C-alpha positions as CSV (number, residue, x, y, z in Angstrom):
1,M,13.7,-6.7,3.9
2,C,14.6,-3.9,6.3
3,G,14.1,-0.4,7.5
4,I,16.2,2.5,6.2
5,T,16.6,6.1,7.2
6,G,19.1,8.9,6.5
7,I,20.0,12.6,6.4
8,Y,21.8,14.8,3.9
9,A,23.0,18.1,5.4
10,F,22.9,21.2,3.3
11,N,24.9,23.2,5.8
12,E,26.4,23.0,9.4
13,I,23.0,23.6,10.9
14,G,21.8,20.5,9.1
15,R,24.7,18.5,10.4
16,W,23.5,19.2,13.9
17,S,20.5,17.0,13.1
18,M,22.8,14.0,12.8
19,V,22.3,13.6,16.5
20,N,18.8,12.3,15.8
21,L,20.0,9.6,13.4
22,R,20.1,6.8,16.0
23,A,16.6,7.6,17.3
24,A,15.3,7.6,13.8
25,N,16.9,4.2,13.2
26,D,15.6,2.8,16.4
27,D,12.0,3.8,15.4
28,L,12.4,1.2,12.6
29,A,13.4,-1.7,14.9
30,H,10.3,-3.7,14.3
31,R,11.2,-3.8,10.5
32,G,14.7,-5.2,11.1
33,P,15.4,-7.1,14.4
34,D,18.5,-8.8,13.2
35,A,21.1,-6.0,13.1
36,A,21.3,-2.2,13.5
37,Q,24.1,0.0,12.2
38,L,24.8,3.7,11.4
39,F,27.0,5.5,8.9
40,D,28.1,9.2,9.3
41,Q,30.5,10.8,6.8
42,G,30.6,14.3,5.4
43,R,27.2,15.6,4.5
44,C,25.5,12.2,5.0
45,G,24.2,10.0,7.7
46,L,22.6,6.6,7.0
47,G,20.7,4.2,9.3
48,H,19.7,0.6,8.7
49,R,17.7,-2.1,10.6
50,R,18.2,-5.5,9.1
51,L,15.8,-8.4,8.6
52,A,18.2,-11.0,7.2
53,I,16.7,-13.0,4.3
54,I,19.7,-13.6,2.0
55,D,23.2,-14.2,3.4
56,L,22.4,-14.4,7.1
57,T,26.0,-13.6,8.1
58,P,27.2,-10.2,9.4
59,D,28.8,-9.7,5.9
60,G,25.4,-8.7,4.7
61,N,24.8,-6.0,7.3
62,Q,24.3,-2.4,6.2
63,P,25.1,0.4,5.7
64,M,27.5,-1.3,3.2
65,T,30.4,0.5,1.6
66,D,32.2,-0.5,-1.5
67,A,35.9,-1.4,-1.6
68,S,37.0,2.1,-2.6
69,G,35.1,3.7,0.3
70,R,33.3,6.1,-2.1
71,Y,29.8,4.6,-2.2
72,T,27.6,3.5,0.7
73,I,24.2,1.9,0.4
74,V,21.1,1.2,2.6
75,F,18.6,-1.0,1.0
76,N,15.1,-2.3,1.9
77,G,13.8,-5.1,-0.3
78,E,15.0,-8.1,-2.3
79,I,16.6,-8.4,-5.7
80,Y,15.5,-11.8,-7.0
81,N,17.8,-12.0,-10.0
82,Y,20.9,-11.0,-8.0
83,Q,22.8,-14.2,-8.8
84,Q,22.6,-13.5,-12.5
85,L,23.6,-9.8,-11.9
86,R,26.4,-11.0,-9.7
87,G,27.8,-13.1,-12.5
88,D,27.8,-10.2,-14.9
89,L,29.6,-8.0,-12.3
90,L,32.2,-10.8,-11.7
91,A,33.0,-10.7,-15.4
92,K,33.7,-7.0,-15.0
93,G,36.2,-7.7,-12.3
94,V,34.1,-7.0,-9.2
95,V,35.4,-8.8,-6.1
96,F,32.5,-9.5,-3.6
97,Q,32.9,-9.6,0.1
98,S,29.5,-11.2,0.8
99,A,26.9,-13.4,-0.7
100,S,24.1,-10.8,-0.3
101,D,21.9,-9.1,-2.9
102,T,22.8,-5.8,-1.2
103,E,26.4,-5.9,-2.4
104,V,25.2,-6.8,-5.9
105,L,22.9,-3.8,-6.0
106,L,25.6,-1.5,-4.7
107,Y,28.1,-2.5,-7.4
108,L,25.4,-2.5,-10.1
109,Y,24.6,1.1,-9.2
110,I,28.4,2.0,-9.2
111,H,28.7,0.5,-12.8
112,Y,25.4,1.7,-14.3
113,G,24.0,4.6,-12.2
114,E,20.2,5.0,-12.5
115,L,20.2,2.7,-15.5
116,A,20.8,-0.2,-13.1
117,L,17.1,0.1,-12.1
118,D,16.0,-1.4,-15.4
119,R,18.0,-4.5,-14.7
120,L,16.4,-5.3,-11.3
121,H,13.8,-7.9,-10.7
122,G,12.4,-7.4,-7.3
123,F,11.0,-4.8,-4.9
124,F,13.0,-2.1,-3.2
125,A,13.7,1.3,-1.7
126,F,17.3,2.1,-1.4
127,A,19.7,5.0,-1.1
128,V,23.4,5.3,-2.2
129,Y,25.7,8.1,-1.0
130,D,28.5,9.1,-3.2
131,A,31.1,10.6,-0.9
132,Q,33.2,12.0,-3.7
133,A,30.4,13.8,-5.6
134,E,28.6,14.5,-2.3
135,S,25.3,13.2,-3.8
136,L,22.6,11.0,-2.5
137,F,20.6,8.8,-4.9
138,I,17.3,7.2,-3.8
139,A,15.0,4.9,-5.8
140,R,11.7,3.2,-5.3
141,D,10.5,0.0,-7.1
142,R,8.3,0.0,-10.1
143,L,4.9,-0.6,-8.3
144,G,5.7,1.0,-5.0
145,I,5.8,-2.2,-3.0
146,K,8.3,-0.8,-0.6
147,P,7.7,2.6,1.0
148,L,10.0,5.7,1.0
149,L,9.2,9.0,2.5
150,W,11.2,12.2,2.5
151,Y,11.3,15.8,3.9
152,A,13.4,18.8,3.1
153,D,13.9,22.3,4.6
154,E,16.6,25.0,4.2
155,D,19.1,23.0,6.2
156,K,18.7,19.3,5.4
157,F,17.1,16.5,3.4
158,L,15.7,13.4,5.3
159,F,14.3,10.1,4.2
160,A,12.9,7.0,5.9
161,S,10.9,3.8,5.4
162,E,8.2,5.1,7.8
163,L,7.0,8.6,8.8
164,D,7.7,8.1,12.5
165,S,11.4,7.7,11.7
166,L,11.3,11.1,9.9
167,L,9.6,12.7,12.9
168,A,12.5,11.6,15.1
169,F,14.5,14.3,13.3
170,N,12.0,16.9,14.8
171,V,10.2,17.5,11.5
172,P,7.4,20.1,12.2
173,K,4.1,18.4,12.7
174,V,2.0,20.7,10.6
175,V,-1.1,19.1,9.2
176,D,-1.6,19.1,5.4
177,W,-5.3,20.0,5.1
178,A,-5.8,18.9,1.5
179,S,-4.5,15.5,2.7
180,V,-7.2,15.5,5.4
181,Q,-9.9,15.9,2.7
182,Q,-8.4,13.1,0.7
183,Y,-8.1,10.8,3.7
184,F,-11.8,11.1,4.7
185,Q,-12.8,10.3,1.2
186,L,-10.4,7.5,0.4
187,H,-9.3,6.4,3.9
188,Y,-5.6,6.9,2.9
189,V,-3.5,9.8,1.6
190,P,-2.3,9.2,-2.0
191,A,1.3,9.7,-2.9
192,P,3.2,12.0,-3.3
193,H,1.6,13.7,-0.3
194,S,1.3,12.8,3.3
195,M,-0.7,14.0,6.3
196,I,2.3,16.2,7.4
197,K,3.1,19.2,5.3
198,N,6.3,19.0,3.4
199,V,6.7,15.3,4.0
200,F,6.4,13.5,0.7
201,K,6.2,9.9,-0.5
202,L,8.5,9.1,-3.4
203,M,6.2,7.9,-6.1
204,Q,6.4,4.3,-7.4
205,G,8.8,3.9,-10.3
206,H,10.7,7.1,-9.5
207,W,14.2,8.1,-8.4
208,L,15.4,11.1,-6.5
209,K,18.8,12.6,-6.4
210,V,20.2,15.3,-4.0
211,T,23.3,17.2,-4.9
212,G,24.1,20.3,-2.8
213,R,20.7,21.8,-2.3
214,D,19.4,20.6,-5.7
215,I,16.7,17.9,-5.6
216,Q,15.8,16.1,-8.8
217,I,12.9,13.6,-9.2
218,Q,12.4,11.5,-12.3
219,Q,10.1,8.7,-13.3
220,W,12.0,5.6,-14.5
221,Y,9.1,3.2,-14.9
222,A,5.4,3.2,-15.6
223,P,3.2,0.4,-16.8
224,P,2.2,0.7,-20.5
225,R,-0.7,3.1,-20.8
226,P,-3.9,1.4,-22.0
227,T,-5.3,2.3,-25.4
228,N,-8.4,1.2,-27.4
229,I,-6.3,-0.7,-29.9
230,Y,-4.1,-3.7,-29.1
231,P,-2.7,-4.8,-32.5
232,G,0.1,-6.9,-31.1
233,A,-2.1,-8.8,-28.6
234,P,-1.9,-12.6,-28.6
235,T,-5.1,-14.6,-29.0
236,Y,-7.0,-15.3,-25.8
237,E,-5.7,-18.9,-25.7
238,A,-2.1,-17.8,-26.3
239,A,-2.5,-15.1,-23.6
240,Q,-3.5,-17.8,-21.1
241,K,-0.4,-19.8,-21.9
242,K,1.8,-16.7,-21.6
243,L,0.4,-15.7,-18.3
244,V,1.1,-19.2,-16.8
245,E,4.7,-18.9,-18.1
246,L,5.2,-15.5,-16.6
247,M,3.6,-16.4,-13.3
248,E,5.6,-19.6,-13.0
249,A,8.9,-17.6,-13.4
250,A,7.7,-14.9,-11.0
251,V,6.8,-17.4,-8.3
252,Q,10.0,-19.4,-8.8
253,E,12.1,-16.2,-8.4
254,R,10.3,-15.3,-5.2
255,L,11.2,-18.6,-3.5
256,I,14.8,-17.5,-3.1
257,A,15.5,-17.2,0.6
258,D,17.9,-18.5,3.3
259,V,15.1,-18.5,5.9
260,P,11.8,-20.4,6.2
261,L,9.2,-19.4,3.6
262,G,5.5,-20.0,2.9
263,T,2.4,-18.6,1.2
264,F,-0.8,-16.9,2.3
265,L,-3.7,-19.1,1.2
266,S,-7.1,-17.3,1.5
267,G,-9.2,-19.7,-0.5
268,G,-9.5,-17.2,-3.4
269,I,-8.2,-17.7,-6.9
270,D,-5.1,-15.5,-6.6
271,S,-3.5,-16.9,-3.5
272,S,-4.4,-20.4,-4.7
273,V,-2.6,-19.8,-8.0
274,V,0.5,-18.6,-6.2
275,T,0.4,-21.7,-3.9
276,A,-0.1,-24.1,-6.7
277,L,2.9,-22.7,-8.6
278,A,5.1,-22.5,-5.5
279,S,4.4,-26.1,-4.6
280,R,5.9,-27.2,-7.9
281,H,9.3,-26.0,-6.7
282,K,8.9,-26.3,-2.9
283,P,7.4,-29.7,-1.9
284,D,7.5,-28.8,1.8
285,L,5.6,-25.6,1.3
286,N,4.0,-23.9,4.4
287,T,0.6,-22.3,3.8
288,F,-1.4,-20.0,6.1
289,S,-5.0,-19.1,6.2
290,V,-7.2,-16.9,8.5
291,G,-10.7,-17.8,9.3
292,Y,-13.5,-16.0,11.2
293,K,-15.3,-18.3,13.6
294,D,-17.7,-15.5,14.7
295,E,-18.4,-14.4,11.1
296,P,-19.2,-17.6,9.1
297,F,-20.5,-15.6,6.1
298,F,-16.9,-14.4,5.5
299,D,-15.0,-17.6,6.4
300,E,-13.4,-19.1,3.3
301,T,-11.1,-21.6,5.0
302,R,-13.0,-24.5,3.4
303,Y,-11.7,-23.4,0.0
304,A,-8.2,-22.9,1.3
305,N,-8.2,-26.3,2.8
306,L,-9.1,-27.8,-0.6
307,V,-6.1,-26.2,-2.2
308,A,-3.8,-27.2,0.7
309,K,-5.0,-30.8,0.4
310,K,-4.6,-30.9,-3.4
311,Y,-0.9,-29.7,-3.1
312,Q,-0.2,-31.4,0.2
313,T,1.1,-28.3,1.9
314,N,1.9,-27.9,5.6
315,H,-1.3,-25.9,6.2
316,T,-2.1,-23.8,9.2
317,V,-5.5,-22.1,9.8
318,F,-5.7,-19.2,12.3
319,S,-9.4,-19.1,13.4
320,L,-10.0,-15.6,14.7
321,S,-12.7,-14.5,17.0
322,N,-14.1,-11.0,17.1
323,D,-12.3,-10.5,20.4
324,D,-9.0,-11.3,18.6
325,L,-9.7,-8.5,16.1
326,F,-10.7,-6.0,18.8
327,E,-7.7,-6.8,20.9
328,A,-5.3,-6.1,18.0
329,M,-6.4,-2.5,17.8
330,D,-3.9,-0.9,20.2
331,G,-0.8,-2.5,18.7
332,L,-2.0,-1.9,15.2
333,L,-2.7,1.8,15.5
334,N,0.8,2.5,16.8
335,H,2.2,1.5,13.5
336,F,0.4,4.2,11.5
337,G,2.7,7.1,10.9
338,E,-0.3,8.8,9.3
339,P,-4.0,8.0,9.4
340,F,-4.8,4.9,7.4
341,A,-8.3,3.5,7.7
342,D,-8.4,0.2,5.8
343,S,-10.0,-1.9,8.5
344,S,-8.8,-5.1,6.8
345,C,-5.5,-4.2,8.5
346,L,-6.9,-5.8,11.6
347,P,-7.0,-9.4,10.4
348,F,-3.9,-9.0,8.3
349,Y,-2.0,-7.7,11.3
350,I,-2.9,-10.8,13.2
351,L,-2.3,-13.1,10.2
352,S,1.2,-11.6,9.9
353,Q,1.9,-11.9,13.6
354,R,1.0,-15.5,13.8
355,T,2.6,-16.5,10.4
356,R,5.9,-14.9,11.5
357,Q,6.1,-17.4,14.3
358,Q,6.7,-20.1,11.7
359,V,8.3,-18.4,8.6
360,T,10.1,-15.2,7.8
361,V,8.9,-14.8,4.2
362,A,5.3,-15.3,2.8
363,L,4.1,-15.0,-0.8
364,S,0.7,-13.5,-1.4
365,G,-1.8,-13.1,-4.3
366,D,-2.0,-9.3,-4.0
367,G,-2.2,-7.3,-7.3
368,A,-4.1,-9.7,-9.4
369,D,-7.5,-8.0,-8.8
370,E,-6.2,-4.6,-10.0
371,L,-4.4,-6.0,-13.0
372,F,-7.0,-8.4,-14.2
373,A,-10.3,-6.9,-13.1
374,G,-11.2,-9.0,-10.1
375,Y,-13.3,-6.5,-8.0
376,N,-17.1,-6.1,-8.2
377,K,-16.6,-2.4,-9.0
378,Y,-15.0,-3.4,-12.3
379,M,-18.2,-5.3,-13.3
380,G,-20.2,-2.2,-12.3
381,E,-18.0,0.0,-14.5
382,F,-18.3,-2.5,-17.4
383,R,-22.1,-2.6,-17.2
384,A,-22.3,1.2,-16.7
385,R,-20.3,1.6,-20.0
386,Q,-22.4,-1.0,-21.7
387,G,-25.7,0.5,-20.6
388,G,-28.8,-1.6,-21.4
389,F,-32.1,-2.4,-19.8
390,T,-30.8,-3.5,-16.3
391,A,-28.8,-0.4,-15.9
392,Q,-31.7,1.8,-16.8
393,V,-34.0,0.0,-14.4
394,L,-31.6,0.2,-11.5
395,K,-31.0,3.9,-12.1
396,A,-34.8,4.4,-12.0
397,L,-35.0,2.4,-8.7
398,L,-32.2,4.5,-7.0
399,P,-34.7,6.3,-4.7
400,V,-36.1,3.0,-3.5
401,L,-32.7,1.3,-3.1
402,A,-31.5,4.3,-1.0
403,Q,-34.2,3.5,1.6
404,L,-33.3,-0.2,2.0
405,P,-30.9,-1.6,4.6
406,R,-27.4,-2.0,3.1
407,S,-24.6,-4.1,4.7
408,R,-21.7,-6.4,3.8
409,N,-22.6,-8.6,6.7
410,S,-25.4,-10.7,5.1
411,P,-26.0,-12.0,1.6
412,L,-29.2,-9.9,1.1
413,G,-27.7,-6.8,2.6
414,N,-24.6,-7.1,0.5
415,R,-26.7,-7.4,-2.7
416,I,-28.7,-4.4,-1.9
417,R,-25.5,-2.4,-1.1
418,Q,-24.0,-3.4,-4.4
419,A,-27.2,-2.6,-6.3
420,H,-27.4,0.9,-4.7
421,R,-23.8,1.7,-5.3
422,F,-24.1,0.7,-8.9
423,A,-27.3,2.7,-9.4
424,E,-25.7,5.8,-7.9
425,S,-22.6,5.4,-10.0
426,L,-24.7,5.4,-13.2
427,T,-25.6,9.1,-12.6
428,K,-21.9,10.1,-12.9
429,T,-19.3,10.7,-15.6
430,P,-16.5,8.1,-16.0
431,K,-14.0,10.2,-13.9
432,E,-16.6,11.0,-11.2
433,R,-17.8,7.4,-11.2
434,Y,-14.3,6.2,-10.6
435,W,-13.8,8.6,-7.7
436,Y,-17.2,7.7,-6.3
437,L,-16.5,3.9,-6.4
438,S,-13.0,4.6,-4.8
439,S,-14.4,6.7,-2.0
440,F,-16.1,6.1,1.3
441,M,-17.7,9.5,1.6
442,E,-19.1,11.8,-1.0
443,E,-17.5,15.2,-1.3
444,G,-20.6,17.1,-0.5
445,R,-20.8,15.6,3.0
446,L,-17.2,16.5,4.0
447,P,-17.8,20.1,5.2
448,G,-20.5,18.9,7.6
449,I,-18.1,16.9,9.7
450,F,-15.6,19.7,10.4
451,T,-15.5,23.0,12.3
452,S,-15.7,26.3,10.4
453,Q,-12.0,26.9,11.1
454,A,-11.0,23.5,9.6
455,N,-13.2,24.1,6.6
456,Q,-11.7,27.5,6.0
457,R,-8.2,26.0,6.2
458,M,-9.1,23.4,3.7
459,A,-10.6,26.0,1.3
460,S,-7.6,28.3,1.6
461,H,-4.9,25.5,1.3
462,S,-2.0,27.1,-0.6
463,P,1.0,25.7,-2.5
464,I,4.2,24.9,-0.7
465,D,5.8,27.9,0.9
466,A,7.4,30.1,-1.8
467,E,10.7,30.2,0.1
468,N,11.2,26.4,-0.2
469,E,13.1,26.8,-3.4
470,W,14.9,23.5,-2.9
471,L,11.7,21.5,-3.6
472,P,11.3,20.1,-7.2
473,A,9.0,22.0,-9.5
474,Q,6.6,19.2,-10.1
475,L,5.7,19.1,-6.4
476,R,4.9,22.8,-6.4
477,T,2.3,22.3,-9.1
478,L,0.7,19.5,-7.2
479,D,0.7,20.7,-3.6
480,Q,-2.3,23.0,-3.9
481,T,-5.9,22.4,-3.4
482,Y,-7.8,19.2,-3.1
483,P,-9.5,19.6,-6.5
484,I,-6.1,20.0,-8.2
485,R,-4.8,16.8,-6.6
486,K,-8.0,14.9,-7.5
487,A,-7.7,16.0,-11.1
488,H,-4.1,14.8,-11.2
489,L,-5.1,11.4,-9.8
490,L,-7.9,11.0,-12.4
491,Q,-6.0,12.1,-15.5
492,S,-5.7,8.6,-17.0
493,I,-9.5,8.1,-17.2
494,Q,-11.0,9.3,-20.5
495,G,-14.0,7.0,-20.7
496,Q,-12.5,5.0,-23.6
497,D,-11.2,1.6,-22.4
498,L,-11.8,-0.3,-19.1
499,N,-8.1,-0.9,-18.8
500,E,-7.8,2.8,-17.9
501,I,-9.7,2.0,-14.7
502,L,-7.3,-0.8,-13.9
503,Y,-4.4,1.6,-14.7
504,A,-5.7,4.2,-12.3
505,D,-6.2,1.6,-9.6
506,V,-2.6,0.4,-10.0
507,Q,-1.3,3.9,-9.7
508,M,-3.6,5.0,-6.8
509,V,-5.4,2.2,-4.9
510,L,-2.9,-0.6,-5.2
511,T,0.1,1.4,-4.1
512,N,-1.4,3.7,-1.5
513,D,-4.0,1.3,0.0
514,M,-3.4,-2.4,-0.6
515,L,0.4,-2.4,-0.7
516,T,0.7,0.1,2.2
517,K,-1.5,-2.2,4.3
518,V,0.7,-5.2,3.4
519,D,3.9,-3.5,4.2
520,L,2.8,-1.8,7.4
521,M,1.1,-4.9,8.9
522,S,3.7,-7.5,7.9
523,M,6.7,-5.4,8.8
524,A,5.2,-4.6,12.2
525,H,6.1,-8.2,12.8
526,A,9.3,-8.4,10.7
527,L,7.6,-10.6,8.1
528,E,8.5,-10.2,4.4
529,V,5.6,-10.5,2.0
530,R,6.3,-11.1,-1.7
531,V,3.8,-10.4,-4.5
532,P,4.4,-12.5,-7.7
533,F,1.5,-10.9,-9.6
534,L,3.3,-7.6,-9.4
535,D,6.4,-8.9,-11.2
536,H,6.9,-6.1,-13.7
537,R,6.9,-8.6,-16.6
538,V,3.4,-9.7,-15.5
539,V,2.3,-6.1,-15.1
540,N,3.6,-5.1,-18.6
541,F,1.9,-8.1,-20.1
542,A,-1.4,-7.4,-18.4
543,F,-1.6,-3.9,-19.8
544,S,-0.8,-5.1,-23.3
545,L,-4.0,-7.1,-23.4
546,P,-7.5,-6.0,-24.4
547,A,-9.9,-5.4,-21.5
548,A,-12.2,-8.1,-22.9
549,Y,-9.6,-10.7,-21.9
550,K,-10.1,-9.7,-18.3
551,I,-13.8,-9.0,-17.9
552,D,-17.0,-9.5,-19.8
553,G,-20.7,-9.4,-18.8
554,K,-20.4,-12.7,-17.0
555,M,-16.9,-13.1,-15.5
556,K,-14.4,-11.0,-13.7
557,K,-10.7,-11.7,-13.8
558,R,-11.5,-13.9,-16.8
559,L,-7.9,-14.6,-18.0
560,V,-6.6,-15.6,-14.6
561,Q,-9.5,-17.9,-14.0
562,D,-9.3,-19.6,-17.3
563,A,-5.5,-19.8,-17.4
564,F,-5.2,-21.7,-14.1
565,R,-8.4,-23.6,-14.2
566,S,-6.6,-27.0,-14.6
567,L,-4.5,-26.3,-11.5
568,L,-7.3,-25.4,-9.0
569,P,-10.2,-27.3,-7.4
570,A,-13.4,-26.8,-9.3
571,E,-15.1,-25.6,-6.1
572,L,-13.1,-22.3,-6.2
573,Y,-15.0,-21.3,-9.4
574,N,-18.5,-19.9,-9.7
575,R,-18.8,-18.8,-6.1
576,P,-19.5,-15.2,-4.9
577,K,-16.5,-13.0,-4.1
578,H,-16.9,-10.6,-1.3
579,G,-14.6,-8.6,0.9
580,F,-14.5,-8.8,4.6
581,D,-15.7,-6.0,6.7
582,V,-14.3,-6.3,10.2
583,P,-17.3,-6.2,12.7
584,L,-16.3,-2.8,13.9
585,A,-19.8,-1.9,15.1
586,K,-19.7,-4.6,17.7
587,G,-16.3,-3.4,19.0
588,Y,-17.6,0.2,19.2
589,R,-20.3,-0.9,21.6
590,T,-18.2,-3.3,23.7
591,E,-14.4,-3.3,24.0
592,W,-13.8,0.2,22.5
593,R,-16.8,2.0,24.0
594,K,-14.8,3.6,26.9
595,L,-12.0,4.6,24.6
596,I,-14.5,6.3,22.3
597,E,-16.6,8.1,24.9
598,R,-13.8,9.1,27.3
599,D,-10.8,9.6,25.1
600,L,-10.9,9.7,21.2
601,L,-14.3,11.3,20.9
602,A,-14.6,12.8,24.4
603,D,-16.4,16.1,24.3
604,D,-13.6,18.1,25.9
605,F,-11.0,16.7,23.5
606,V,-13.1,17.3,20.4
607,A,-13.7,20.9,21.5
608,A,-10.1,21.6,22.3
609,Q,-8.9,20.0,19.1
610,G,-11.0,22.2,16.9
611,V,-11.1,19.9,13.9
612,F,-14.5,18.1,14.0
613,S,-17.9,19.8,14.6
614,P,-18.9,18.9,18.2
615,A,-22.5,18.7,17.1
616,Y,-21.6,16.2,14.3
617,I,-19.5,14.0,16.8
618,Q,-22.4,14.0,19.2
619,Q,-24.8,12.8,16.5
620,L,-22.3,10.2,15.5
621,K,-21.9,8.8,19.0
622,Q,-25.7,8.7,19.4
623,A,-26.0,6.7,16.2
624,V,-23.1,4.3,17.1
625,F,-24.3,3.5,20.6
626,H,-28.1,3.5,20.1
627,T,-28.9,2.8,16.4
628,Q,-27.8,0.8,13.4
629,N,-27.9,3.8,11.1
630,F,-24.2,4.7,10.7
631,D,-21.2,3.8,8.5
632,Q,-18.9,1.7,10.6
633,N,-15.9,2.4,8.2
634,H,-16.4,6.2,8.5
635,V,-16.4,6.0,12.3
636,W,-13.2,3.9,12.0
637,A,-11.6,6.5,9.9
638,I,-12.4,9.2,12.5
639,L,-11.1,7.0,15.4
640,V,-7.8,6.2,13.5
641,F,-7.4,9.9,12.8
642,Q,-8.0,10.8,16.5
643,H,-5.6,8.2,17.8
644,W,-2.9,9.5,15.4
645,W,-3.6,13.1,16.4
646,K,-3.2,12.3,20.1
647,R,-0.2,9.9,19.6
648,L,1.8,12.6,17.7
649,G,0.6,15.5,19.9
650,I,-0.7,17.5,16.9
651,K,-2.0,21.0,17.6
652,T,-4.1,23.4,15.6
653,E,-3.4,27.1,15.8
654,W,-7.1,27.7,16.5
655,G,-7.6,24.9,19.0
656,N,-7.8,25.5,22.8
């Protein structure tokens, strides 16, 4: 696990930007504290910050060049089956100089080119420069677990693990206004776009190749698309057995490391499954939980303790106060290269920080909910498609539900919130219902929060500048208005099979929200997080199964719960599942009040910035400080945006 960056010069002007390579690499220091090296040859410069996991010796440092001197690689991630691949390459006469998976990956690419990607088990973003062909090949793993951003202009191509590293090359800080619209709905910017114009995220399961000024992008992996018919599906009982086998193999592979390793143990089914399987192969397993001593409704450490006791792990509980969460804000926000408003980043940031004091690698249960229908919204979608008496009653009660207090912070308030959200979703088509359940703000409310100038810019957002002929054609068709981007994200939803909702979430929410959070917050502390449920064999298997195996009218994540029932304490079953909303409102009125009033939402700054309607911000501050009638997550999204804007020194052409 590491941080990578690089530059490919189209001409001599582009070569001048090599001077920024060291600064770009230094911006990734938190991702890789163990070594830092640069490569500069011909058209290409590469930078690498190393977090040593496999082969801790200097032989594993990067950039790494093959024996011929032709190929050089920088690599972020882990290849779990590298020993098997190494054996195959040894049989072909390859002589290795290290025991690292990096060198295996390098020679695998030399022998097989882009076809090497199909042989890899793991997660990765890597770049290989071919000095003879003067080409640069970049690839991102199947599910987008590891990030990769890139930028191009008439002089150069740039790439990096994080946006701040790209900005060190003096990339123009021009706001992409369609991305602003997406952000305030979803609280993140979906790939391939970013908040900065002409900075793109390489999509999951894609590779990119630069030769001269030609940039090619191609998809090399996608999960099997869901259909209404699954003729080859095993029986439900056989599917349970197969899932256990696949997860056993996935967890065992992810225990490979030359550094201390553990698992996150939340008390939920998914992390408990990973812990139970890992303990079979690692008797001295370390496990880590986070609890909330000021928010007992959300504290699940009792369930985590049951699993830890059953498998006799070395268990550590980090019991967080609200003050711990509030104090983490400053450090956390500085790791957002673009606005990212998932407030669960706060506890995960602290969990990663404290876990890193004991281990370098942690396994998590991420991905199971998206693959096997674990969220409440999937039950809502199931019932919406089934219809029936309850759905009709709730739809009729929508005006009443809209007037009742809704909150995640109490059992009653949470039930009302869920009922209202479900009732509202019943009024929409499958595509619009999915978008509604994935969003934090309805589209019709967006114009009211911005100035007329900002709204005009969003309405007139145009494709990439016509003179940027070096950009791939598929990006030209996508980089247009917000509605076109939205339609592209929703293209897999046809209202036929519930698996299509899971498929859309794997493509959009999982990669751009959940996995982005995990990568940003863990790598802020140089902690590697591995996700066994996202082993591609598990993913392929999940999408080969009927939706009925995953969810019915009574149970979410049915297959996972039944397959591993014998391994887990009975208390983990038949209990309510709820997310954790950080108590942001309390922070707004206490620790963060001065920051909000005098800085991020100060009247003079808002007016000079020219993005948000001053009247709207005034109303919002009044609601935050004097009422309970506001959405704390929406306020958080604005504060994150404002902090990012000020940190990067963004300007609008119409601002003062």
